[in-house]
C-alpha positions in Angstrom: -11.6 -12.8 -14.2 -14.8 -10.9 -15.1 -14.3 -7.3 -16.0 -16.8 -6.1 -13.3 -14.8 -7.9 -10.6 -11.5 -6.2 -11.4 -10.2 -3.9 -8.6 -7.2 -1.6 -8.7 -5.7 -3.6 -5.9 -6.2 -6.8 -7.8 -4.5 -5.3 -10.9 -1.6 -4.0 -8.9 -1.2 -7.4 -7.2 -0.8 -9.0 -10.6 1.7 -6.4 -11.7 3.8 -6.3 -8.4 3.5 -10.1 -7.7 4.3 -9.6 -4.0 4.8 -13.4 -3.6 7.8 -13.3 -5.9 11.1 -12.4 -4.2 12.7 -10.8 -7.2 14.0 -7.5 -5.8 17.7 -7.1 -5.2 18.6 -6.4 -1.6 19.4 -2.8 -2.5 16.1 -2.2 -4.3 14.2 -3.9 -1.5 15.8 -1.6 1.1 15.0 1.5 -1.0 11.4 0.5 -1.4 11.0 -0.1 2.3 11.8 3.6 2.8 8.6 4.6 0.9 6.1 5.6 3.6 3.6 8.2 4.3 5.1 11.2 6.1 3.8 12.3 9.5 1.4 15.0 8.2 -0.1 12.6 5.8 -0.5 9.9 8.5 -2.3 12.5 10.7 -4.6 13.4 7.7 -5.4 9.7 7.1 -6.2 9.2 10.9 -8.5 12.2 10.8 -10.3 10.9 7.8 -10.6 7.4 9.3 -12.1 8.9 12.5 -14.6 10.9 10.5 -15.5 7.8 8.5 -15.9 5.7 11.6 -18.2 8.3 13.2 -20.2 8.7 10.0 -19.4 12.4 9.7 -17.2 12.2 6.6 -18.1 14.3 3.6 -18.2 13.0 0.1 -15.0 14.7 -0.9 -13.3 13.5 2.3 -14.4 9.9 1.5 -12.9 10.2 -2.0 -9.6 11.5 -0.5 -9.6 8.6 2.1 -10.2 6.1 -0.7 -7.2 7.5 -2.6 -5.0 7.3 0.4 -6.1 3.7 1.1 -5.4 2.7 -2.5 -1.9 4.1 -2.3 -1.4 2.4 1.1 -2.4 -0.9 -0.5 0.2 -0.4 -3.2 2.8 0.3 -0.6 1.8 -2.8 1.3 2.3 -4.9 -1.9 5.7 -3.4 -2.5 6.8 -3.8 1.1 5.6 -7.5 1.1 7.7 -8.2 -1.9 10.7 -6.3 -0.5 10.5 -8.2 2.8 10.3 -11.5 1.0 13.2 -10.5 -1.3 15.4 -9.7 1.7 14.4 -12.9 3.5 15.3 -14.9 0.3 18.7 -13.2 0.3 19.3 -13.9 3.9 18.9 -10.3 5.0 16.3 -9.2 7.5 14.6 -5.9 7.2 
């Protein structure tokens, strides 16, 4: 992998390895509880709307990018948690 093509999401994917079902059922269930709270979801929706309309400021764009990166990390953890529960015969 070339250094210029490395992304934070790519690095996290290599660390988390979401295709590997290695969480215990208890750990998987705990990780599935990690979510944005309601006020944060509202803020993200607001920023996405501003972005879609082309009215987002530079500081708002930076904040949105941070939320999206954290969201990608949660998605990776959730994917691995779901796979781990499926492997152990438990559905989430």
